[in-house]
C-alpha positions in Angstrom: -44.6 40.3 37.1 -45.8 41.1 33.7 -42.7 42.8 33.3 -40.9 39.5 33.4 -43.5 37.7 31.2 -43.4 40.7 28.8 -39.4 39.8 28.2 -39.3 36.5 28.2 -41.6 36.9 24.9 -39.1 39.6 24.0 -36.6 37.1 24.5 -38.2 34.4 22.8 -39.1 36.5 19.8 -35.5 37.3 19.7 -34.4 33.9 20.0 -36.8 33.0 16.8 -35.8 35.8 14.7 -31.9 34.7 15.6 -32.5 31.0 14.5 -34.3 32.2 11.3 -31.4 34.7 10.4 -29.1 31.9 10.7 -31.3 29.4 8.5 -31.1 32.4 5.6 -27.3 32.9 5.9 -26.3 28.9 5.2 -29.2 28.7 2.6 -26.0 28.0 0.2 -24.1 26.2 2.4 -23.2 23.1 1.2 -24.5 19.7 3.8 -27.0 22.4 6.0 -29.3 21.7 8.3 -31.6 24.3 9.1 -32.9 24.5 12.6 -36.0 25.0 14.2 -36.7 26.6 17.8 -38.7 25.2 20.1 -40.9 27.1 23.0 -42.1 26.1 26.3 -44.8 28.0 28.4 -43.6 28.6 32.0 -45.7 27.8 34.9 -44.9 28.0 38.6 -46.9 27.2 41.6 -47.0 26.1 44.7 -49.1 23.7 47.0 -51.2 26.8 48.2 -51.3 29.0 45.2 -54.9 28.5 43.4 -54.5 27.5 40.1 -58.0 28.2 38.7 -56.7 31.6 38.6 -52.9 31.5 38.3 -51.6 32.8 34.9 -48.2 31.7 33.4 -45.1 33.5 34.1 -44.3 33.6 30.1 -42.0 31.5 28.0 -38.5 30.2 27.3 -36.4 28.3 24.5 -37.1 24.6 25.2 -34.6 23.4 22.6 -32.8 24.5 18.8 -33.6 21.4 16.8 -32.0 20.2 14.0 -33.8 19.2 10.5 -32.1 16.4 9.1 -34.1 16.0 6.4 -32.7 15.4 3.1 -31.4 18.4 1.1 -31.7 18.6 -3.0 -28.5 17.4 -5.0 -26.2 19.7 -7.4 -24.0 17.8 -9.8 -20.5 19.3 -10.4 -17.6 18.0 -12.8 -15.3 16.4 -9.1 -15.6 12.9 -8.9 -14.6 13.8 -5.1 -17.5 15.5 -4.8 -20.4 13.2 -2.4 -23.5 13.6 -1.1 -25.7 11.0 0.4 -28.8 10.2 -0.8 -30.4 8.7 2.3 -29.4 8.3 6.1 -25.9 8.8 7.4 -22.8 10.6 7.6 -19.4 11.2 6.1 -16.5 10.1 9.1 -13.8 12.7 9.3 -10.6 13.2 11.7 -8.3 15.7 12.0 -5.3 13.9 11.8 -3.9 10.6 10.2 -4.4 7.9 13.3 -7.3 9.9 15.3 -10.1 9.4 17.3 -11.2 12.3 17.2 -14.4 12.0 15.3 -16.7 14.5 13.5 -19.2 13.8 11.4 -20.8 15.8 8.3 -23.5 15.6 5.5 -21.0 17.8 3.7 -19.3 15.8 0.8 -17.1 18.7 -1.0 -14.0 16.8 -0.6 -10.2 17.1 -2.4 -6.7 16.6 -1.9 -4.0 17.5 0.5 -0.4 18.0 -0.5 0.2 14.5 0.3 -2.9 13.4 -1.6 -4.9 12.1 0.8 -9.1 13.2 0.7 -9.5 16.1 2.9 -12.7 18.5 3.6 -12.2 22.3 3.4 -11.0 22.3 6.9 -8.1 19.6 6.0 -9.7 17.0 8.0 -9.3 13.2 6.5 -12.3 11.1 4.9 -12.3 8.3 6.4 -12.9 4.6 4.8 -13.2 1.0 5.6 -10.2 -1.4 4.4 -10.7 -3.2 1.4 -8.3 -5.6 -0.9 -7.0 -3.6 -3.6 -8.0 -6.1 -6.2 -11.0 -7.6 -5.6 -12.5 -4.4 -3.3 -13.7 -6.5 -0.9 -14.2 -4.9 2.6 -12.6 -6.4 5.6 -14.1 -4.7 8.1 -16.7 -2.2 9.1 -15.5 -1.3 12.5 -15.0 2.2 13.7 -11.6 1.2 15.3 -10.0 0.1 11.5 -11.1 3.1 9.4 -8.1 5.2 7.9 -8.2 7.9 5.4 -8.0 7.6 1.6 -4.8 8.4 -0.3 -5.0 8.1 -3.9 -1.6 7.0 -5.3 0.5 9.1 -6.8 3.3 7.2 -8.8 3.0 4.7 -11.7 1.1 1.6 -12.4 3.2 -1.3 -11.4 3.7 -3.3 -14.6 2.7 -7.0 -14.2 4.8 -9.4 -16.4 2.4 -11.8 -19.0 2.0 -15.2 -17.7 -0.6 -16.4 -19.9 -2.1 -15.8 -23.4 -5.5 -17.5 -23.9 -6.4 -18.3 -27.5 -9.2 -20.1 -29.0 -10.0 -19.9 -32.8 -11.4 -22.2 -35.5 -9.1 -23.3 -38.3 -10.3 -24.4 -41.9 -10.8 -28.1 -42.6 -10.8 -27.2 -46.2 -7.2 -26.4 -46.9 -4.8 -28.2 -48.6 -1.9 -29.7 -46.3 1.7 -28.8 -46.1 3.7 -31.8 -46.4 7.2 -31.5 -44.4 10.3 -32.2 -46.7 11.1 -35.5 -44.6 9.0 -36.7 -41.1 9.8 -34.3 -38.4 11.5 -31.9 -40.8 10.1 -28.6 -40.8 9.4 -26.4 -43.3 8.1 -23.6 -41.8 9.7 -20.0 -42.1 7.7 -17.1 -40.5 9.0 -14.8 -43.7 7.3 -16.8 -46.0 3.7 -17.1 -46.0 3.5 -19.9 -48.5 4.7 -22.5 -45.3 1.9 -21.3 -42.7 -2.1 -21.6 -43.6 -3.1 -19.0 -40.8 -1.7 -17.1 -38.2 -2.7 -14.1 -35.4 -0.5 -11.8 -32.9 -0.9 -10.8 -29.1 0.9 -8.0 -27.0 2.6 -9.6 -24.1 4.7 -7.8 -21.5 8.6 -8.8 -19.8 8.9 -7.4 -15.8 10.0 -4.0 -16.8 6.5 -3.4 -18.6 8.1 -3.6 -22.5 5.6 -4.5 -25.0 6.5 -7.8 -27.1 5.1 -9.4 -30.0 4.0 -12.9 -29.8 2.9 -14.8 -33.4 1.1 -18.0 -33.7 1.1 -19.8 -37.0 -0.9 -22.9 -38.0 0.3 -25.3 -40.6 -1.7 -28.2 -41.4 0.1 -31.3 -42.1 -2.8 -34.0 -43.0 -6.1 -34.6 -42.8 -7.2 -33.2 -39.1 -3.5 -32.7 -37.8 -2.2 -29.2 -37.1 1.6 -28.0 -36.5 1.2 -24.7 -34.5 4.5 -22.9 -33.9 5.4 -19.5 -32.0 7.8 -16.7 -32.4 8.5 -13.8 -29.9 9.6 -10.4 -31.8 10.1 -12.6 -35.0 12.5 -15.3 -33.0 11.3 -18.5 -33.3 10.7 -20.1 -29.8 10.1 -23.8 -28.7 7.5 -24.9 -27.2 7.2 -27.4 -24.8 4.1 -29.9 -23.2 3.9 -32.5 -20.8 0.3 -33.1 -22.2 -1.1 -36.2 -24.2 -3.5 -34.1 -25.9 -0.9 -31.8 -27.9 1.9 -33.6 -28.9 5.6 -32.1 -28.4 8.9 -32.9 -27.5 9.9 -31.2 -24.9 12.2 -28.2 -26.4 11.0 -28.9 -30.2 9.7 -25.8 -32.5 6.3 -26.6 -32.7 3.0 -28.4 -31.2 1.0 -31.2 -33.2 -3.2 -30.9 -32.5 -5.3 -33.5 -33.8 -9.0 -33.0 -34.3 -11.7 -36.1 -34.6 -14.1 -35.9 -37.3 -16.6 -34.0 -35.3 -14.3 -31.1 -35.6 -13.3 -31.4 -31.9 -9.5 -31.7 -30.9 -8.5 -34.8 -29.3 -8.1 -34.3 -25.9 -6.3 -37.4 -23.7 -8.6 -38.2 -20.7 -8.3 -36.9 -17.3 -7.3 -33.8 -19.3 -11.0 -31.8 -19.4 -9.4 -28.3 -20.9 -6.9 -28.5 -23.6 -3.7 -28.8 -22.7 -1.7 -26.0 -22.9 2.3 -25.6 -24.0 4.9 -23.0 -23.1 7.8 -21.2 -23.8 10.7 -19.4 -21.6 12.4 -15.9 -22.2 16.0 -15.7 -22.1 18.5 -12.6 -22.4 19.0 -13.1 -26.3 15.0 -12.5 -26.6 15.0 -9.6 -24.1 18.0 -8.1 -24.4 16.4 -5.2 -21.6 17.0 -6.8 -18.4 14.1 -8.1 -17.4 13.4 -10.9 -15.1 14.9 -14.1 -18.0 13.2 -16.7 -16.0 9.7 -15.5 -16.9 8.0 -17.9 -18.8 4.8 -17.4 -21.0 2.3 -20.2 -21.7 -0.6 -20.4 -24.6 -3.2 -21.3 -23.7 -5.7 -22.9 -26.1 -9.3 -22.1 -24.6 -10.4 -18.6 -23.1 -10.0 -18.1 -19.2 -13.2 -19.6 -18.4 -12.1 -23.2 -20.1 -15.3 -23.0 -22.0 -14.3 -22.2 -25.4 -11.6 -24.4 -27.0 -10.0 -24.8 -30.4 -11.7 -26.5 -33.3 -11.7 -27.5 -37.0 -14.8 -26.8 -38.9 -14.7 -26.2 -42.8 -15.3 -22.8 -42.3 -12.4 -19.8 -42.7 -9.7 -19.4 -40.1 -11.1 -17.4 -36.8 -10.0 -16.3 -33.6 -13.1 -16.4 -31.1 -10.8 -15.3 -27.9 -7.7 -13.7 -27.6 -5.9 -12.2 -24.5 -3.4 -12.3 -22.0 -2.6 -11.4 -18.0 0.6 -8.7 -18.2 0.2 -5.3 -17.9 2.7 -2.4 -18.7 3.7 0.5 -16.7 0.1 2.5 -16.4 0.1 6.2 -15.1 -3.3 7.5 -13.0 -6.1 7.8 -15.5 -9.2 8.7 -12.9 -10.6 8.2 -9.8 -14.5 6.9 -9.3 -16.4 6.2 -6.5 -19.6 3.7 -6.5 -22.5 3.9 -5.2 -21.3 2.0 -2.5 -18.5 4.1 -1.8 -15.4 2.0 -3.2 -13.0 4.6 -4.1 -11.0 3.0 -7.6 -8.0 4.5 -8.8 -7.7 3.5 -12.8 -4.5 3.5 -14.6 -3.8 3.6 -18.4 -2.6 0.3 -18.8 -6.0 -1.0 -17.5 -5.4 -2.2 -14.1 -7.6 -0.7 -11.2 -6.6 -0.8 -7.6 -9.4 -0.5 -5.0 -8.2 2.0 -2.7 -11.0 2.1 0.1 -14.8 2.2 1.3 -15.5 5.3 2.2 -17.5 5.0 5.8 -20.9 6.2 6.7 -21.8 6.5 10.2 -25.9 6.5 12.0 -27.1 7.5 15.1 -30.1 6.7 17.4 -30.7 10.6 18.2 -29.7 12.4 15.2 -31.2 15.7 17.0 -28.9 15.0 19.9 -25.2 15.6 17.8 -23.4 19.0 19.0 -23.0 20.9 16.3 -19.0 22.1 16.1 -19.3 24.3 13.1 -18.5 24.1 9.4 -21.4 21.9 9.2 -20.1 19.3 11.2 -21.2 17.6 14.3 -19.7 15.5 17.2 -21.2 12.4 19.2 -22.8 13.0 22.3 -24.5 10.9 25.7 -27.8 12.2 23.9 -27.1 11.1 20.3 -25.9 7.5 21.0 -23.0 5.9 19.8 -22.0 6.0 16.2 -23.1 2.8 13.9 -20.7 2.5 11.0 -22.0 0.7 7.9 -21.3 0.2 4.7 -23.2 3.1 1.7 -26.5 1.8 0.1 -26.9 -0.9 2.5 -29.3 -1.0 5.4 -30.1 2.2 6.6 -27.4 3.9 4.9 -28.1 5.6 1.8 -26.4 5.6 -1.8 -23.1 7.6 -1.9 -23.9 9.9 -5.3 -20.3 10.8 -6.6 -19.9 14.2 -8.5 -22.6 15.7 -6.1 -23.5 17.9 -3.1 -26.1 17.8 -0.9 -27.8 21.8 -0.6 -29.1 23.2 2.2 -32.3 21.6 3.3 -33.4 25.3 4.2 -37.0 26.8 2.7 -35.9 30.1 2.2 -39.8 31.1 1.2 -41.0 29.3 5.0 -37.8 31.4 6.6 -38.8 34.8 5.2 -42.1 33.7 6.4 -41.2 32.6 10.0 -39.2 35.9 10.1 -42.2 38.0 9.7 -43.4 36.2 12.5 -41.1 36.7 14.7 -40.9 40.2 13.9 -44.7 40.7 15.1 -44.2 38.2 17.9 -41.3 40.7 18.9 -43.4 43.9 18.4 -46.6 42.6 20.2 -43.9 41.6 23.7 -42.6 44.9 22.9 -45.8 46.6 23.4 -46.7 44.4 26.1 -44.0 46.1 27.6 -44.6 49.7 26.9 -47.8 49.2 28.5 -46.8 47.7 31.2 -44.8 50.5 31.7 -47.3 53.0 31.0 -49.5 51.6 34.2 -46.6 51.4 36.6 -45.8 55.2 35.7 -49.5 55.6 36.3 -49.5 53.9 39.5 -46.5 56.6 40.4 -48.5 59.8 39.6 -51.4 58.6 41.7 -51.5 61.4 45.0 
């Protein structure tokens, strides 16, 4: 019996050495979680045995338990490197549409030849679907997860529909009187025929840029005419609103101000009325959509900033437009909630997905499958999906990797202890052998 007890001690010590050696071997493995061997004593008896004099029957390995404590972070220059600060696992699948999911803490991701985000084994990183413009997550269910693909084409252009402009015109300037009522003496090539001007870049349906200039001419106290050109060609401004007077097809629009310098906006118009002009093949000349219409809004996009006429220099207080040219991919970013965004050189941003995280009721019940990956078992419980940086899920740190949580100093001490235990059990086995030999030599 003592032979078996010593042998069980040797086996336990060997297992301890094996686990310690595996921890030390993976001290630089990204996302690795150290293991701890847990032992139990063996005690067998019957109802007729004397428990007061019964000895144990040795030791056995009860469990090799993973320790899922947080590892330290290493920061990198790769935006696709990700680390989880807190609870949760990344989810990967071996192929597109596969439900054979694996879970990992190793976030050293990269692109495959189809521009999908994958790990070192080629498994596809899973994400929740989002609205490409707002980034709002549409579902956090495991069944709706999908791989993330980085676009490999140029960003499509967006034609300009609106120009937002607010400004102050100088009330102190001398009016330029028309040569005859309704007869304009405005000439964009002659600065003496207008008081102030500004310009902005707009885009057609093909993404080609064009310059829209706006000119301001004071005709009488508190009365201003505004003209516009498209690539130097004067365009006709149209409005159906009473706040700015302009007959359909006329080349200008007239704006009047009250004694306080605010525009006369006629009820029920609560915002300054816009004007618009339509493009023509003659204006474009490049085959772009000639039905494009550009609306000039004399206010900011929120409607809180409108034109004024004060006794101060001409000033543009807001000027922007909603079109974009053709864009090339400039960078890919991942925020703390796992939202993956692609940015383009034209200022456009598209949201590609939100990195999916999962948690388990019993992490130590997960089954190791190699390459720092685990799979769900009955003991672990069902995977619970959720967004990073919310609830029990940690935040995602982009351009960072989680190191192994192995404490090398502690492992070296454990190895020495395991070695001493092995030697002690070997000595017990040797003593038992000597005793047996002595007994056999008795005559």
